[in-house]
C-alpha positions in Angstrom: -15.6 47.8 2.2 -13.1 45.1 3.5 -15.9 42.7 4.2 -17.3 42.9 0.7 -14.0 41.7 -1.0 -13.9 38.3 0.7 -17.6 37.8 -0.1 -17.1 38.8 -3.7 -14.2 36.3 -4.0 -16.3 33.6 -2.5 -19.1 34.2 -5.0 -16.6 34.2 -7.9 -15.2 30.9 -6.6 -18.7 29.4 -6.5 -19.5 30.5 -10.0 -16.2 29.3 -11.4 -16.6 25.9 -9.7 -20.1 25.4 -11.1 -18.9 26.3 -14.6 -16.0 23.8 -14.4 -18.3 21.1 -13.0 -20.9 21.6 -15.7 -18.2 21.1 -18.4 -16.5 18.0 -17.0 -15.7 15.3 -19.6 -13.8 12.1 -18.9 -10.7 12.0 -21.0 -9.8 8.4 -19.9 -10.3 6.1 -16.9 -8.9 2.8 -15.8 -11.7 0.5 -14.7 -15.1 1.4 -13.4 -15.7 3.9 -10.6 -17.3 1.3 -8.3 -14.7 0.9 -5.5 -14.2 -2.7 -6.6 -10.6 -3.8 -7.5 -11.4 -7.3 -8.8 -11.2 -6.1 -12.5 -7.5 -5.4 -12.0 -4.4 -7.6 -11.5 -4.4 -7.9 -7.7 -2.7 -11.1 -6.7 -0.1 -9.8 -4.2 1.8 -13.1 -4.3 2.8 -12.3 -8.0 3.3 -8.5 -7.8 7.1 -8.6 -7.8 7.1 -11.0 -10.8 4.5 -9.1 -12.8 5.7 -5.6 -12.0 9.5 -5.8 -11.3 9.9 -2.2 -12.5 6.6 -0.9 -11.2 3.4 -0.4 -13.2 3.5 1.2 -16.6 0.0 1.4 -18.1 -0.5 2.7 -21.7 -4.0 4.2 -22.1 -5.9 2.6 -24.9 -3.4 -0.3 -25.2 -2.9 -1.9 -21.9 -5.3 -4.4 -20.3 -6.3 -3.4 -16.8 -6.8 -7.1 -15.8 -3.2 -7.8 -16.6 -1.3 -4.6 -16.6 -2.8 -2.4 -13.8 -2.5 -3.4 -10.2 -5.6 -2.5 -8.2 -3.7 -2.1 -4.9 -0.9 0.5 -4.9 1.8 -0.8 -2.6 3.8 1.4 -0.3 7.3 1.2 1.2 6.1 -0.8 4.2 4.5 -3.6 2.1 6.7 -6.6 2.5 4.9 -8.4 -0.3 6.1 -5.7 -2.7 9.7 -5.5 -1.6 9.4 -2.8 1.0 10.3 0.1 -1.3 8.6 3.1 -2.9 6.5 2.2 -6.0 5.4 4.3 -8.9 2.6 3.9 -11.4 3.0 5.5 -14.8 0.1 6.1 -17.1 1.1 7.0 -20.6 
């Protein structure tokens, strides 16, 4: 009896996952899913000037080539001021 409960939960999980996967719709995306960042603003020498208060991207209004940085800097990145950075999508 105890062995059948985990098996049943596993099967329910598989069925639920396949239902979710079959009804997946993209609500929005920034750029193309091609692992290429050249379509974004990516000049690290100008990051601090372009994004002094981090990145705020408004979906449907902002231009990814100018207002979305393709490389998300971390607190160890000297070129971005060695601090935590946030990216807001509105």
